C-alpha positions as CSV (number, residue, x, y, z in Angstrom):
1,M,144.3,120.3,128.2
2,E,142.6,117.2,127.0
3,Y,144.3,114.8,124.5
4,Q,147.2,116.8,123.2
5,F,148.1,115.8,119.5
6,D,150.5,112.9,119.1
7,P,151.8,112.3,115.5
8,K,151.3,108.6,116.3
9,E,147.6,109.2,115.9
10,L,148.1,109.2,112.1
11,E,149.3,105.6,112.2
12,V,147.2,103.2,110.2
13,V,145.9,100.4,112.5
14,G,143.3,98.8,110.2
15,T,140.2,99.6,108.1
16,Y,136.5,100.3,108.5
17,N,133.7,99.3,106.3
18,A,133.1,101.6,103.3
19,D,131.0,104.7,104.0
20,Y,129.1,104.5,100.7
21,P,127.9,101.6,98.3
22,H,130.7,100.2,96.1
23,A,133.3,102.4,97.7
24,P,136.7,101.1,99.0
25,Q,137.1,100.5,102.6
26,L,138.2,103.4,105.0
27,T,141.5,103.8,106.7
28,K,141.4,103.3,110.5
29,Y,143.8,105.6,112.4
30,N,145.3,105.4,116.0
31,T,142.8,108.2,117.3
32,P,142.7,108.7,121.1
33,I,138.9,108.1,121.1
34,T,136.9,106.4,118.4
35,P,135.3,108.4,115.6
36,R,131.9,107.4,116.9
37,E,132.8,109.0,120.1
38,N,134.1,112.1,118.6
39,Y,131.0,112.3,116.2
40,L,128.6,111.9,119.1
41,R,130.5,114.9,120.9
42,M,129.4,117.1,118.0
43,L,125.8,115.9,118.0
44,K,125.5,116.4,121.8
45,G,126.9,120.0,121.5
46,E,130.3,119.1,123.2
47,K,133.7,119.9,121.8
48,P,134.9,117.2,119.5
49,L,138.6,116.4,119.7
50,W,138.9,116.9,115.8
51,M,136.5,118.0,113.1
52,P,134.5,114.9,112.3
53,A,134.0,113.7,108.7
54,H,131.0,112.2,107.2
55,T,133.1,109.0,106.7
56,D,133.0,108.7,110.5
57,N,129.4,108.1,110.2
58,Q,128.5,104.6,108.9
59,Y,125.3,104.4,106.9
60,F,123.2,101.2,107.6
61,G,120.1,99.7,106.2
62,P,119.2,96.0,107.0
63,N,117.7,93.9,104.2
64,C,114.6,93.2,106.5
65,L,113.3,96.5,105.2
66,P,111.5,95.8,101.9
67,D,112.7,99.2,100.6
68,I,116.4,98.1,100.9
69,I,115.7,95.2,98.5
70,A,113.5,97.1,96.2
71,R,115.8,100.1,95.8
72,G,118.7,97.9,94.9
73,I,121.0,98.7,97.7
74,A,120.8,95.4,99.4
75,G,124.2,94.2,100.6
76,S,125.7,97.8,100.2
77,Y,124.6,99.4,103.5
78,N,124.8,96.0,105.4
79,A,126.5,92.5,105.9
80,D,123.9,90.6,103.8
81,P,125.1,90.0,100.3
82,V,122.3,89.8,97.8
83,D,122.6,88.9,94.1
84,L,121.6,91.8,91.9
85,E,119.1,89.6,90.1
86,H,117.1,89.4,93.3
87,V,116.8,93.1,94.0
88,G,114.0,95.5,92.8
89,G,110.3,94.5,93.2
90,P,107.7,95.8,95.6
91,D,108.6,98.3,98.4
92,M,106.9,98.5,101.7
93,L,103.8,100.1,100.3
94,G,103.6,98.0,97.1
95,V,105.3,100.2,94.6
96,E,107.3,98.2,92.0
97,W,110.9,99.0,91.5
98,V,113.3,98.0,88.6
99,F,117.0,97.7,89.2
100,V,119.2,99.7,86.7
101,P,122.7,98.0,86.6
102,V,124.4,101.1,85.0
103,V,123.5,103.4,88.1
104,N,123.7,100.6,90.7
105,G,120.2,101.4,91.9
106,S,116.5,101.2,91.1
107,M,113.8,103.3,89.8
108,P,109.9,102.9,89.9
109,K,108.7,100.6,87.2
110,P,108.0,102.7,84.1
111,G,104.4,103.0,83.5
112,F,103.5,101.6,87.0
113,K,101.3,104.0,89.2
114,L,100.0,102.7,92.4
115,V,97.6,105.5,93.1
116,P,95.7,107.0,90.1
117,D,93.6,109.3,92.4
118,L,95.5,110.8,95.4
119,N,92.1,111.8,97.1
120,H,91.5,108.1,97.3
121,W,94.9,106.7,98.1
122,E,93.3,104.6,100.8
123,D,91.9,102.5,98.1
124,Y,95.3,101.5,96.8
125,V,97.8,101.5,99.5
126,T,98.4,98.7,101.8
127,F,100.6,99.5,104.8
128,P,103.1,96.9,106.1
129,D,103.2,95.0,109.4
130,V,106.6,96.3,110.5
131,D,107.0,94.1,113.5
132,S,106.7,91.0,111.3
133,W,110.0,91.9,109.5
134,D,113.0,89.7,110.3
135,W,114.6,92.3,112.9
136,A,116.1,89.5,115.0
137,G,117.6,87.8,112.1
138,S,119.0,91.0,110.6
139,A,120.4,92.0,114.0
140,E,122.4,88.8,114.2
141,R,123.7,89.0,110.7
142,N,124.9,92.6,111.1
143,R,126.2,92.3,114.6
144,D,129.9,92.9,113.6
145,F,129.0,95.3,110.7
146,I,127.7,98.0,113.1
147,H,130.2,97.5,116.0
148,Q,133.4,98.9,114.6
149,G,134.0,102.2,116.1
150,L,131.9,104.5,113.7
151,A,128.7,106.2,114.4
152,T,125.8,104.4,112.8
153,S,122.9,106.0,110.9
154,F,120.0,103.9,110.2
155,A,118.7,104.6,106.6
156,I,115.1,105.3,106.0
157,H,114.8,105.5,102.2
158,N,111.8,107.4,100.7
159,G,110.8,110.1,103.2
160,L,107.5,112.0,103.1
161,F,107.7,113.9,99.8
162,E,109.7,111.0,98.1
163,R,107.0,108.6,99.1
164,L,104.3,110.7,97.8
165,V,106.1,110.9,94.5
166,T,106.5,107.1,94.3
167,I,102.9,106.2,94.8
168,T,101.9,108.5,91.9
169,D,104.5,110.6,90.0
170,M,106.5,113.9,90.4
171,Q,103.9,116.1,88.6
172,D,101.0,114.8,90.4
173,A,102.9,115.0,93.8
174,L,103.9,118.5,93.3
175,M,100.5,119.5,92.2
176,A,99.0,117.9,95.3
177,L,101.1,119.9,97.6
178,I,99.4,123.2,96.4
179,D,95.9,122.0,95.3
180,E,93.5,122.9,98.0
181,D,91.3,119.9,96.8
182,Q,94.1,117.4,97.3
183,K,95.9,118.9,100.4
184,P,93.6,117.0,102.9
185,A,94.5,113.6,101.1
186,V,98.3,114.5,101.4
187,H,97.9,115.4,105.1
188,R,96.1,112.0,105.7
189,F,98.9,110.1,103.8
190,F,101.8,111.7,105.6
191,D,100.0,111.3,108.9
192,R,99.7,107.5,108.3
193,L,103.3,107.3,107.1
194,C,104.4,108.7,110.2
195,D,102.9,105.8,112.1
196,V,105.0,103.5,110.0
197,Y,108.2,105.5,110.4
198,E,107.7,105.4,114.2
199,E,107.4,101.6,114.1
200,I,110.5,101.3,112.0
201,I,112.5,103.7,114.3
202,C,111.4,101.9,117.5
203,N,112.5,98.5,115.9
204,A,115.8,100.0,114.7
205,K,116.5,101.3,118.3
206,K,115.6,98.1,119.8
207,W,117.4,95.6,117.6
208,F,120.6,97.7,116.5
209,D,123.2,99.7,118.2
210,I,122.5,102.9,116.1
211,D,123.1,106.6,116.8
212,L,121.2,108.5,114.1
213,I,118.2,108.1,111.8
214,W,119.2,109.0,108.1
215,F,116.0,110.2,106.6
216,H,115.9,110.4,102.8
217,D,113.6,113.1,101.3
218,D,115.0,114.9,98.2
219,W,113.4,118.4,98.0
220,G,115.3,120.0,95.2
221,S,116.7,120.3,91.7
222,Q,120.1,121.6,90.6
223,I,118.7,125.1,90.4
224,S,116.3,125.5,93.2
225,S,113.9,123.7,95.7
226,L,110.9,122.0,94.2
227,F,108.4,123.9,96.4
228,S,108.5,127.1,98.4
229,L,109.3,127.5,102.1
230,D,105.7,128.3,102.8
231,T,104.5,125.1,101.1
232,C,107.2,123.1,103.0
233,R,106.1,124.6,106.3
234,E,102.4,123.8,105.7
235,M,102.7,120.3,104.0
236,I,106.0,118.7,105.3
237,V,107.2,120.3,108.5
238,P,104.6,118.9,110.9
239,Y,105.2,115.4,109.8
240,L,109.0,115.7,109.6
241,K,108.7,117.2,113.2
242,R,106.8,113.9,114.2
243,V,109.8,112.0,112.8
244,A,112.3,114.1,114.7
245,D,110.2,113.9,117.8
246,I,110.1,110.0,117.6
247,T,113.8,110.0,116.8
248,H,114.7,112.1,119.8
249,K,112.4,110.2,122.1
250,N,114.4,107.1,121.2
251,G,117.7,108.8,122.2
252,L,118.7,109.1,118.6
253,Y,119.7,112.1,116.3
254,L,118.1,112.9,112.9
255,E,120.1,113.6,109.8
256,L,118.2,114.8,106.7
257,H,119.4,113.5,103.4
258,S,117.9,116.0,100.9
259,C,119.5,116.4,97.5
260,G,119.2,119.6,95.4
261,K,119.6,123.3,96.0
262,N,117.5,123.5,99.1
263,E,119.3,126.3,101.1
264,K,116.1,128.3,101.2
265,L,114.4,125.4,103.0
266,V,116.9,125.1,105.8
267,P,114.6,127.1,108.1
268,A,111.9,124.4,107.7
269,M,114.4,121.8,108.6
270,I,115.3,123.6,111.8
271,E,111.6,124.2,112.7
272,A,111.1,120.4,112.2
273,G,113.9,119.5,114.6
274,V,116.5,118.2,112.2
275,D,119.8,117.8,113.8
276,A,122.0,117.6,110.8
277,W,122.1,118.2,106.9
278,R,125.0,117.8,104.7
279,G,123.4,118.7,101.4
280,Q,125.3,119.0,98.0
281,S,128.0,121.5,97.4
282,L,125.8,123.5,95.1
283,N,124.2,125.1,98.3
284,D,125.9,128.2,99.7
285,K,127.3,126.5,102.7
286,Q,129.0,129.5,104.1
287,M,126.0,131.6,104.1
288,L,124.0,128.8,105.7
289,F,126.7,128.5,108.5
290,E,126.6,132.1,109.2
291,Q,122.8,132.4,109.3
292,Y,122.0,129.0,110.9
293,G,125.1,127.3,112.1
294,D,124.1,127.5,115.8
295,Q,120.7,125.9,114.9
296,I,121.6,122.9,112.7
297,I,124.9,120.9,112.1
298,L,126.1,121.2,108.5
299,G,128.3,119.1,106.3
300,I,130.6,121.3,104.3
301,E,133.2,120.5,101.7
302,P,136.8,121.4,102.7
303,T,138.1,122.1,99.2
304,R,136.8,122.3,95.6
305,L,140.0,120.5,94.4
306,P,139.4,117.3,92.5
307,A,140.1,114.0,94.2
308,D,143.0,113.2,92.0
309,T,144.8,116.6,92.7
310,D,148.6,116.8,93.0
311,D,148.4,120.5,94.1
312,M,149.4,119.9,97.7
313,E,150.1,123.5,98.5
314,Q,146.7,124.7,97.6
315,L,145.0,121.7,99.4
316,E,146.9,122.6,102.5
317,K,145.8,126.2,102.2
318,D,142.2,125.2,101.7
319,C,142.2,122.8,104.5
320,R,143.7,125.4,106.9
321,E,141.2,128.0,105.9
322,F,138.4,125.5,106.5
323,V,139.7,124.4,109.8
324,E,140.1,127.9,111.1
325,R,136.6,129.0,109.9
326,Y,134.5,126.1,111.0
327,A,136.4,123.9,113.7
328,P,135.9,126.3,116.6
329,S,132.1,126.0,116.4
330,G,132.1,122.3,116.9
331,R,128.8,122.3,114.5
332,V,130.4,121.4,111.2
333,Y,131.6,118.0,109.8
334,C,133.6,117.5,106.7
335,S,131.9,116.3,103.7
336,M,134.6,114.2,102.2
337,F,132.7,113.0,99.1
338,K,135.0,113.3,96.1
339,V,137.6,115.2,98.2
340,P,141.3,114.3,97.9
341,P,142.1,111.5,100.5
342,K,145.0,113.6,101.8
343,A,142.6,116.3,102.9
344,R,141.5,114.0,105.7
345,D,145.0,113.7,107.3
346,M,145.4,117.5,107.0
347,I,142.1,118.3,108.6
348,Y,142.6,115.9,111.2
349,Q,145.9,117.2,112.5
350,M,145.0,120.9,112.0
351,S,141.8,120.6,113.8
352,R,143.2,118.4,116.6
353,E,145.9,121.0,117.2
354,L,143.5,123.9,117.1
355,L,140.8,122.4,119.3
356,A,143.3,121.1,121.8
357,R,144.4,124.8,122.4
358,Q,140.9,125.9,123.1
C-alpha cells in the first residue's frame, strides 16, 4: 500500500502564504507529497493520499490585471504590495470602483453607471488590450510566490453575471436576463466577454505556473439563487461552458466561486463543465454530494463548531464522521474557512489512515 501514515508527517517544517487576504500564514507539514500534488490527484480523479483542504489551493491574482487594483485586493493575492491609497479606480471595462477600508475591498462608485441602456452597451464599453498588460513583469515579481508546494488558482474577478451587474446595476441586470427585448444584448455582451476571458486565461497559462482558474460569479442571496435554473441555462451556461472549454484546453481546471444559496443551480454548473464549487455553508452540501458528487467536486465544511471551540471531543467526532462519509469518494475537499485549526490535523491523520487502507 502507498505511503503508510507516519506520525512524523504532522511535524511543522515551515509556512505557506496565507490562503486568504489579510489571513495569517499557513503551517507547512512534513507530508510525503506536496499539497499541490495531492490536490491535483483529486482534480484528476485519482485517489488523494489525504482529504485536500481549500487551504492547499493558493489563490492568485497579479496586479497586471486592472481588476485586482480596482477591486482593492492588490497585494493580497500576489507578491506586489500596493498602498491602499492607490487602489480602486477603473476596472478592465472602465467601471469606476471605490475602496472601502472597513471591508478591505471595493464597490462600484455610487451613482456611476457605465451603461444606461443595455441594448446599446457597445456605445459605452471599451474592451481591453489584454496582451499589453505587464504579464512578464508580474511573472518575475511573483516567481517565488506561486512556487511553494500549493496548488495555484488564478483569480478572474467579476464573471459573466457580476460583470453585467457592474456595467449597469443589480435591478437592470436581473431584468435583462428575462426581458425578451434585452436578451439579445446580454448574449452579445457575454459572447464578447468570453473573448476577453480567453485572452486572460491563455496569458495566465503562458506566464504563470497555475493549476486552476478561480472564476468569480455570485449567483445567489442568503435565501435563494437570484435567477431560476432555466434562466441560468439559457443566459449563462453557454458562456460559462466556453470559459470551461478554454480552461480545459489549456490543461487547467475550473473552480467556480459563487456566493449565495445556489444549490438549485448546481446542475447548470455541471452542464457548463465546472470542475469544483465550494459554495457557502448555507447550502445543503450533503444533499448535493448525494445527488451530484460524482459529477462535480465539492468543498464541504467538516464541522459547525466555532474556530475558538475547546470541545475537542465533539470536534474529533465531527471530523471522524466527515472523513468516513466523504473521504472514500476522493471528490470532496475540506472547506476550512472559520473552522478550528485543530480540525486540519485530525482530518489529515484520519483520512491518511483511511485512504491508505483502501
